[in-house]
Structure formats: structure tokens, C-alpha cells
PAROTOR-119227 format. One line per 10 residues: their letters; for each residue x, y, z of C-alpha. Coordinates in pm, 1 decimal, always signed. Example, Ala and Ser with C-alpha at 12.3 -4.5 7.8 and 13.67 -1.06 7.14 Angstrom:
BEGIN
as = +1230.0 -450.0 +780.0  +1367.0 -106.0 +714.0
//
This chain:
BEGIN
mtgpstqdgl = +791.7 +9819.7 -57.5  +827.7 +9626.9 +266.0  +1056.4 +9725.0 +551.7  +1436.1 +9705.2 +525.7  +1576.4 +9357.2 +496.1  +1920.2 +9200.8 +539.7  +1857.6 +8861.6 +389.2  +2118.6 +8614.8 +518.8  +2367.2 +8894.5 +578.9  +2304.3 +9074.1 +250.3
aavlwdmdgt = +2248.6 +9442.4 +333.5  +2224.7 +9607.2 -10.4  +2244.7 +9547.3 -385.6  +2456.1 +9782.7 -597.2  +2378.3 +9784.6 -969.0  +2595.7 +9880.8 -1263.9  +2397.5 +10031.6 -1551.4  +2540.7 +10004.1 -1905.6  +2548.5 +9644.6 -2023.5  +2410.6 +9519.1 -1691.4
lvdseklwdv = +2060.3 +9664.0 -1660.6  +2017.3 +9805.7 -2010.6  +2183.0 +9706.0 -2336.8  +2314.8 +10058.1 -2388.9  +2663.7 +9940.9 -2486.8  +2527.3 +9902.0 -2841.4  +2437.5 +10272.9 -2837.4  +2780.4 +10361.8 -2703.0  +2917.4 +10164.5 -3000.8  +2741.4 +10403.0 -3238.8
alyeaaewlg = +2864.9 +10712.6 -3058.1  +3225.8 +10593.8 -3029.1  +3261.9 +10474.6 -3387.3  +3115.5 +10803.7 -3507.0  +3340.9 +11001.9 -3271.0  +3646.6 +10832.4 -3419.4  +3529.2 +10931.4 -3767.2  +3468.6 +11287.3 -3644.6  +3831.8 +11288.5 -3529.0  +3942.5 +11181.8 -3877.0
griteqqrlt = +4016.3 +10817.2 -3805.6  +3861.0 +10483.1 -3726.5  +3864.4 +10232.8 -3441.5  +3853.0 +9857.8 -3469.3  +3605.5 +9637.3 -3289.1  +3883.4 +9516.3 -3060.4  +3979.5 +9874.2 -2972.3  +3616.6 +9952.1 -2895.9  +3590.8 +9650.5 -2666.0  +3879.8 +9779.7 -2454.8
lvgsnmtata = +3658.2 +10077.4 -2364.6  +3372.9 +9873.1 -2213.3  +3327.1 +10000.4 -1858.2  +3554.7 +10301.3 -1915.6  +3473.9 +10658.4 -1809.5  +3441.1 +10957.6 -2042.1  +3784.2 +11111.1 -1979.4  +3967.2 +10784.9 -2044.9  +3749.5 +10713.0 -2348.0  +3809.5 +11053.0 -2506.7
gyllevtgrp = +4183.8 +11030.6 -2445.5  +4199.7 +10684.2 -2597.8  +4009.4 +10792.4 -2910.2  +4246.5 +11085.0 -2958.4  +4543.5 +10850.4 -2925.0  +4425.2 +10582.8 -3167.7  +4316.1 +10838.4 -3428.8  +4652.8 +11013.4 -3416.6  +4532.3 +11335.6 -3260.2  +4716.3 +11520.1 -2980.3
vtpegiaatg = +4602.3 +11404.1 -2638.2  +4554.6 +11740.1 -2469.3  +4310.3 +11858.3 -2200.0  +4137.8 +12070.2 -2464.3  +4111.9 +11777.1 -2703.7  +3979.8 +11546.6 -2432.3  +3717.8 +11805.5 -2333.1  +3604.4 +11865.6 -2692.6  +3590.8 +11494.2 -2773.0  +3402.6 +11422.0 -2452.8
dwirdrtaql = +3148.3 +11691.9 -2536.0  +3095.8 +11543.7 -2883.1  +3041.6 +11195.6 -2738.8  +2803.2 +11329.3 -2473.1  +2591.3 +11512.4 -2729.6  +2568.2 +11212.4 -2961.5  +2499.3 +10967.8 -2679.9  +2228.8 +11196.7 -2539.3  +2051.5 +11176.0 -2874.3  +2072.0 +10797.7 -2864.9
fadtlpwrpg = +1967.3 +10772.4 -2498.1  +1661.7 +10992.6 -2555.1  +1463.8 +10692.4 -2676.7  +1364.5 +10391.0 -2466.6  +1666.7 +10174.9 -2390.4  +1654.4 +9795.0 -2434.7  +1662.8 +9595.0 -2109.8  +1912.6 +9316.4 -2051.2  +1739.0 +8977.6 -2005.2  +1581.8 +8946.5 -1661.1
arealeavrs = +1711.3 +9283.4 -1541.5  +1382.3 +9460.4 -1480.9  +1234.2 +9159.9 -1303.1  +1543.6 +9129.3 -1083.8  +1524.7 +9499.3 -993.0  +1158.7 +9462.9 -900.7  +1225.6 +9152.6 -690.8  +1507.0 +9316.5 -493.1  +1305.6 +9633.0 -440.6  +993.6 +9449.4 -327.2
aglptalvts = +1204.9 +9255.7 -73.4  +1301.5 +9585.1 +90.3  +1674.4 +9561.9 +23.4  +1848.3 +9902.8 -11.3  +1980.8 +9962.9 -361.3  +2220.6 +10190.8 -546.4  +2298.5 +10256.3 -911.1  +2677.5 +10277.0 -955.6  +2775.3 +10380.1 -1307.5  +3075.4 +10523.5 -1491.5
tersltelal = +2830.6 +10717.6 -1708.4  +2800.6 +11085.9 -1625.1  +2497.8 +11229.1 -1444.9  +2340.1 +11400.6 -1747.1  +2330.8 +11079.1 -1950.1  +2237.0 +10865.8 -1649.7  +1929.5 +11083.7 -1595.8  +1822.2 +11009.5 -1954.3  +1871.7 +10636.5 -1899.7  +1668.6 +10650.4 -1577.8
rtigreffdv = +1364.1 +10742.9 -1783.3  +1372.9 +10381.1 -1901.1  +1509.5 +10212.3 -1589.6  +1311.5 +10404.4 -1326.6  +1451.3 +10622.5 -1048.5  +1219.1 +10453.5 -801.6  +1436.9 +10142.0 -798.6  +1733.7 +10316.2 -633.3  +1792.5 +10478.5 -297.1  +2108.8 +10647.1 -426.4
vvcgdevdgl = +2274.4 +10701.1 -765.4  +2651.8 +10739.6 -803.4  +2770.3 +10862.5 -1146.4  +3107.8 +10874.0 -1313.6  +3148.9 +11249.0 -1274.8  +3072.6 +11238.6 -900.6  +3374.2 +11046.0 -766.2  +3650.9 +11308.6 -795.9  +3803.6 +11135.3 -1096.3  +3834.7 +10803.6 -909.7
nkphpepylk = +3630.5 +10604.1 -1158.3  +3606.2 +10228.7 -1203.4  +3828.5 +10021.1 -1167.3  +3908.4 +10235.2 -859.9  +3696.0 +10119.3 -562.1  +3563.6 +10468.8 -483.7  +3234.5 +10441.9 -681.9  +3126.4 +10139.2 -479.6  +3270.7 +10273.0 -155.5  +3074.4 +10596.2 -205.4
aarllgtdpa = +2752.6 +10404.6 -274.2  +2797.1 +10203.8 +46.1  +2868.3 +10521.2 +244.7  +2555.7 +10689.3 +110.0  +2350.1 +10383.2 +200.9  +2511.7 +10369.7 +544.3  +2622.2 +10010.4 +503.9  +2941.8 +9806.3 +498.5  +3054.0 +9730.1 +139.1  +3143.0 +9379.2 +258.6
rclavedshp = +2767.8 +9322.5 +308.1  +2682.8 +9444.2 -43.4  +2629.7 +9247.0 -361.9  +2739.1 +9437.3 -673.1  +2598.4 +9340.9 -1012.9  +2839.1 +9403.2 -1300.3  +2913.5 +9308.5 -1660.7  +3267.6 +9438.1 -1721.8  +3620.6 +9386.1 -1593.8  +3669.7 +9749.5 -1473.0
gtasavaagc = +3339.8 +9739.7 -1284.5  +3411.3 +9400.0 -1132.1  +3759.1 +9511.4 -1025.3  +3610.0 +9824.4 -867.6  +3352.2 +9630.1 -667.4  +3597.3 +9361.2 -555.4  +3848.1 +9625.9 -443.2  +3570.9 +9794.4 -244.2  +3507.7 +9466.3 -62.4  +3178.1 +9371.0 -227.8
vvlvvpndvp = +3073.4 +9030.3 -348.3  +3011.3 +9060.4 -723.1  +2752.9 +8892.8 -943.1  +2908.2 +8914.0 -1290.5  +2686.1 +8882.5 -1597.7  +2923.3 +8946.9 -1890.9  +2782.2 +9123.9 -2193.6  +3022.5 +9220.7 -2472.4  +3351.0 +9120.0 -2306.1  +3433.3 +8806.6 -2102.7
vepgerrvlr = +3518.4 +8852.6 -1734.4  +3757.5 +8603.3 -1581.4  +3666.6 +8407.8 -1265.2  +3831.4 +8531.2 -948.4  +3789.1 +8616.3 -584.4  +3459.2 +8745.8 -446.0  +3273.5 +8697.5 -773.1  +3004.3 +8466.2 -908.6  +2953.4 +8444.5 -1285.2  +2616.8 +8386.9 -1450.7
sslagldapa = +2500.8 +8412.0 -1810.4  +2184.4 +8610.1 -1729.9  +1983.6 +8782.6 -1459.3  +1673.9 +8592.1 -1570.0  +1498.8 +8402.6 -1291.9  +1678.5 +8571.0 -1002.0  +1480.2 +8691.0 -701.3  +1585.8 +8831.5 -362.5  +1652.2 +8487.0 -201.8  +1867.4 +8396.8 -502.7
faeifar = +2069.6 +8716.2 -457.9  +2114.7 +8630.3 -89.2  +2232.6 +8282.6 -184.3  +2483.3 +8421.9 -437.0  +2611.7 +8663.9 -173.4  +2658.8 +8383.1 +78.9  +2867.2 +8158.5 -148.4
//
């Protein structure tokens, strides 16, 4: 890796994980549909799509609600544990990359730009995913259980990543695929490159939409940031 770079004002790139770097949302689909059945009910595809970008506590509570079970702290904890265990089994294998994601990571890293992984997924599952993605691509990793409950769409995940990198979030480009993640990054003051996966993300302030990460290198990220 070369020395630190701030290409055209861009000081760091902050990456979401699920649905952005790896196509793990399909594995979450399996775990969540099965969790609903374990709870004695079912969820529709539309209900599942509302959970894209959600954290574990919110997900467990929602599944309890839609399956007609009491939404209690004990129920949320037990449901969350079930989802974690099932997802860990699914994450144990190599995860599929999103198009262009690995090449984009390599390009940003080789340019010397500081990087962070900013995910709503909890640390234990993130560590499994990093076996595929590679820890070496990130200077810091911020997980969903490390932000004092202030998960996406709250700005704290991206604010914490910027603090750990020692940079201004206004000089960071976040890469996201979901509405909660995009809202989190925008609220933190980042410019956001949005590459939607399962759910459309509407145009708005401080965001640039693309259909894929394919073909993007560090100068392209700097150009997106400067728009």
C-alpha cells in the first residue's frame, strides 16, 4: 500500500457490508424465513424486504410482531440468538461477492485511502464474513453491536468510523445499498455512493446512485465524492 492519500478532498471510504460488498442478503433471507417458521408463522417477501439494512434487535422484534408472538425482551433475545446461530452456519462458507466489489476494494486500498467497514451486522457474524472479504482491506471495523444501540439509520455508525479514522465525515465517501444505511451516512455528513441491491433507494441529497461497483477505481471514487 502506498502512503495516505486525500484524492481531490476525499479522505476515506466507508463500506457497508451486506448487499454492498457481498451478496449475503440472500443468506439472511434463508435465516429470516426459517426464523419466522420457528416462531410458528411466516413472513411475506415484502415483509422481508422491509428488514434490509436493519439490525438484529429490530429484526427480532419485527419477526415476533408479524408472527403474532409477544414482543418481549426475552423473546427478542431468544429470537436474535436463533437467527445468529442459523446465520453463522450460512456465513461459514465463502460468501458471494457483489459485482466489482473486490476490485473496488483493492483499488481504494492500493491508492492509500483509509477505509472502514461499517455494518449493522454484529461482530461475531462480521468476523465470519471477513474470512471472505479480507480484514486487510479495512483500517477499522464498526459493527452493529458496537454503537450503543444507535444503529443505522442513526448516524452514529458512520460518525464512529470517522472518529476512529481521525477524519471529518464530510470528507468521507460511504458505499451503501439500502435506505437505512444511506440515511445513516447522509445524516453523518458523508457523501454516499448508493448501489441498490434488493430494494430501490430514492435519489436525494449527498448521494450518487449507480447500478454496480464494476469498473470503479480510486480516481472514480474521488470524482463521485466531488460531484
